[in-house]
C-alpha positions in Angstrom: -10.2 8.8 -24.8 -8.7 8.9 -21.3 -5.3 10.4 -20.8 -4.3 7.1 -19.3 -5.0 5.2 -22.5 -1.9 3.2 -23.5 0.0 4.2 -20.4 2.0 1.2 -19.1 1.3 0.8 -15.3 2.6 -1.8 -13.0 0.5 -2.7 -9.9 1.8 -4.9 -7.1 -0.6 -6.7 -4.8 -3.1 -6.7 -7.6 -5.0 -9.9 -6.8 -7.4 -8.4 -4.2 -8.5 -5.4 -2.2 -7.1 -2.0 -3.1 -4.8 -3.5 -5.8 -7.7 -5.2 -7.6 -9.8 -2.0 -7.4 -7.0 0.0 -8.9 -6.6 -2.5 -11.7 -10.3 -2.4 -12.5 -10.5 1.4 -12.5 -7.3 1.8 -14.6 -8.3 -0.9 -17.1 -11.6 0.9 -17.6 -9.6 4.1 -18.3 -7.7 2.2 -21.1 -4.4 1.8 -19.4 -2.0 -1.0 -20.2 -1.5 -2.9 -17.0 1.1 -5.3 -15.6 -0.5 -7.0 -12.6 1.6 -8.9 -10.0 0.8 -10.7 -6.8 1.7 -14.1 -5.3 -1.8 -15.7 -5.9 -1.5 -16.8 -9.5 -5.0 -18.1 -9.8 -6.7 -14.9 -8.7 -4.3 -12.8 -10.8 -5.1 -15.0 -13.8 -8.9 -14.7 -13.3 -8.7 -10.9 -12.9 -6.5 -10.4 -16.0 -8.8 -12.6 -18.0 -11.9 -10.7 -16.9 -10.5 -7.3 -17.5 -9.0 -8.0 -20.9 -9.9 -11.4 -22.5 -7.6 -10.5 -25.5 -4.6 -10.0 -23.2 -3.4 -7.2 -25.5 -3.5 -4.6 -22.7 -3.2 -6.6 -19.5 -0.4 -9.0 -18.5 -0.2 -10.8 -15.2 3.1 -11.9 -13.7 2.8 -13.9 -10.5 5.7 -12.8 -8.3 6.8 -12.4 -4.7 8.2 -8.8 -4.5 10.5 -9.7 -1.7 12.5 -12.0 -4.0 15.2 -10.2 -5.9 15.1 -12.5 -9.0 11.4 -12.2 -9.3 11.5 -8.4 -9.1 14.2 -8.4 -11.8 12.1 -10.7 -14.0 9.0 -8.6 -13.4 10.6 -5.4 -14.7 12.5 -7.1 -17.5 9.4 -8.9 -18.9 7.4 -5.7 -18.7 10.0 -3.6 -20.7 10.5 -6.4 -23.2 6.7 -6.7 -23.8 5.7 -3.0 -23.7 9.0 -1.1 -24.2 8.7 1.2 -21.2 7.0 1.8 -17.8 5.0 4.9 -17.2 4.0 4.3 -13.6 4.6 1.9 -10.7 2.0 1.5 -8.0 3.6 -0.1 -4.9 0.5 -1.6 -3.2 1.6 -5.0 -1.9 1.8 -5.1 1.9 0.4 -6.5 5.1 0.0 -5.7 8.8 1.9 -7.3 11.7 0.2 -6.9 15.1 1.1 -7.4 18.7 2.8 -5.7 21.6 6.3 -4.5 20.6 7.8 -6.0 23.7 6.7 -9.5 22.7 7.3 -9.2 19.0 9.8 -11.7 17.5 12.4 -9.8 15.6 11.9 -12.2 12.6 8.3 -11.1 12.4 9.3 -7.4 12.4 11.9 -8.0 9.7 9.4 -9.9 7.6 7.0 -7.0 7.7 9.7 -4.6 6.7 10.8 -6.9 3.9 7.3 -6.6 2.3 6.2 -3.1 3.2 9.5 -1.2 2.9 12.4 -3.1 1.4 10.5 -4.5 -1.5 9.1 -1.1 -2.3 12.6 0.4 -2.4 14.0 -2.5 -4.4 11.3 -2.4 -7.0 11.5 1.4 -7.2 15.2 1.1 -7.8 14.5 -1.3 -10.7 12.0 1.0 -12.5 13.8 4.4 -11.7 16.5 4.0 -14.4 13.9 3.4 -17.1 11.8 6.4 -16.0 14.9 8.6 -15.9 16.0 7.5 -19.3 12.5 8.4 -20.8 12.3 11.6 -18.9 9.0 10.9 -17.2 7.3 8.5 -14.8 5.3 8.3 -11.7 5.8 6.1 -8.6 2.8 5.9 -6.3 3.2 4.3 -2.9 0.1 3.1 -1.1 0.8 4.2 2.5 -1.7 4.6 5.3 -3.0 7.0 7.8 -0.8 4.8 10.0 2.1 6.4 8.3 1.4 9.5 10.4 -0.4 8.0 13.4 1.2 5.1 15.4 -1.1 3.1 17.6 -0.6 0.5 20.4 -0.5 -3.1 19.3 0.2 -2.1 15.7 3.5 -0.3 16.1 5.4 -2.6 13.8 3.0 -2.1 10.8 2.7 1.6 11.6 6.4 2.0 11.6 6.7 0.5 8.1 4.3 3.1 6.8 6.2 5.8 8.7 9.3 4.6 6.9 7.5 4.6 3.6 6.6 8.3 4.1 10.2 9.3 4.6 11.5 7.2 1.7 8.9 8.6 -0.6 9.6 12.2 0.4 13.3 11.7 -0.1 12.9 9.9 -3.4 10.5 12.5 -4.7 13.3 15.1 -4.3 15.9 12.9 -5.9 13.8 12.0 -9.0 12.2 15.4 -9.6 15.0 16.7 -11.8 14.5 13.8 -14.1 10.7 14.3 -14.6 9.7 11.4 -12.3 7.1 12.2 -9.6 6.6 10.3 -6.4 3.2 10.2 -4.5 2.0 8.7 -1.3 -1.7 7.7 -0.9 -2.9 7.5 2.7 -6.0 5.3 3.0 -7.9 5.1 6.2 -10.2 2.1 7.0 -11.0 0.3 3.8 -13.3 -2.7 3.4 -10.8 -5.3 2.2 -9.2 -8.6 3.4 -6.4 -6.6 5.1 -7.6 -7.0 8.7 -8.2 -10.7 8.4 -4.9 -11.1 6.7 -3.2 -9.2 9.5 -4.8 -11.4 12.1 -3.7 -14.5 10.3 -0.1 -13.2 9.8 0.1 -12.3 13.5 -1.6 -15.4 14.9 1.5 -17.6 15.3 3.8 -15.0 16.7 1.2 -13.4 19.0 -0.7 -16.4 20.3 0.0 -15.2 23.9 -0.4 -11.5 24.7 0.9 -12.0 28.2 0.5 -8.9 30.4 -1.3 -7.1 27.5 -4.1 -9.6 27.4 -6.5 -7.6 29.6 -6.4 -4.8 27.1 -6.9 -6.9 24.0 -10.7 -7.2 24.1 -11.1 -3.5 24.4 -8.7 -2.9 21.5 -10.5 -5.3 19.3 -13.8 -3.7 20.2 -12.6 -0.2 19.4 -11.1 -1.4 16.2 -14.4 -3.1 15.2 -16.2 0.2 15.8 -13.8 2.0 13.5 -14.2 -0.6 10.8 -17.8 0.4 10.5 -16.5 3.6 8.8 -14.6 1.5 6.2 -14.9 2.8 2.6 -14.9 0.6 -0.5 -11.5 0.0 -2.2 -12.6 2.0 -5.2 -12.3 5.1 -3.1 -8.6 4.6 -3.0 -8.5 3.6 -6.7 -10.3 6.8 -7.6 -7.6 8.8 -5.8 -4.8 6.8 -7.5 -6.4 7.6 -10.8 -6.5 11.3 -9.8 -2.8 11.2 -8.9 -1.9 9.6 -12.2 -3.9 12.2 -14.2 -2.7 15.3 -12.4 -0.2 17.3 -14.3 1.4 18.3 -10.9 0.2 15.7 -8.4 0.2 16.4 -4.7 2.9 14.7 -2.6 0.2 13.1 -0.4 -3.4 12.2 -0.8 -5.7 10.9 2.0 -9.0 9.1 1.6 -11.8 8.7 2.7 -13.0 11.7 4.8 -12.4 10.0 8.1 -8.7 9.6 7.1 -8.4 13.4 6.6 -10.1 14.0 9.9 -7.7 11.7 11.8 -4.7 13.3 10.1 -6.0 16.8 10.9 -6.6 15.9 14.5 -3.1 14.4 14.8 -1.7 17.7 13.5 -3.9 19.9 15.6 -3.9 18.2 19.0 -1.0 18.2 21.5 0.6 14.7 21.7 -0.5 14.2 25.3 -4.2 14.8 24.4 -4.0 12.6 21.2 -2.4 9.8 23.2 -5.4 9.7 25.5 -7.5 8.6 22.6 -5.2 5.8 21.2 -3.5 4.3 24.3 -4.5 0.9 25.6 -7.4 0.8 28.0 -8.6 -2.1 30.1 -12.1 -3.4 29.3 -14.8 -2.0 31.6 -16.6 -4.6 33.7 
């Protein structure tokens, strides 16, 4: 029997991609899951597939940026299962475009999902974890939390913020037996990039003076996507972080993520910048 058997674990953004992969892996390990996302139909189908009896898996459609829905999410979970052993903050999306042209509303919206909702939901579960003397909060960050890139500075900054919040929260909750972990995925084969393009389409229809650099940026990004690993690579690391008696503060996956992070640490900024700065397409 797995050490996760019977553990009550809440997963946000569980209807697809990394969240779905985490749900599948933890369900197989025997965990009791609370799955949440905005897409109720996909969430329902996943919960039904993983546990037809619905004894171990409950789905709660919710928008984590809405306070009342976060409140209900935690209240329903505690009422049904009595406690929460772990929270996996996975919900998030990417906002793209030159920072100079970025509407402030688009920036605020990205922070609402990627940062403020994470903090708010963590605030809701922390009292329960403190009272029971144990718990684990796992935040799905990104390599972008350590490496900021042109045309994705808004999204990258949300992940930088998540790193700082997680590090501070880890120290605050440690005396109460609650551990906080950040997972730093690299390129993962999910709907994330397409969703980011869709989310950014309206606000960034015109790249203005940055347009000459756009094709090259897209081309370089497409090359990097060839390295994309399956979502289960991240799910496997999440499971490792949940099972570890003393989990690391940060985990990176797959191998290319570790390479990029090491290069960022090793190289002087002026050299690293030469690899990531905007470049005009060669003709």
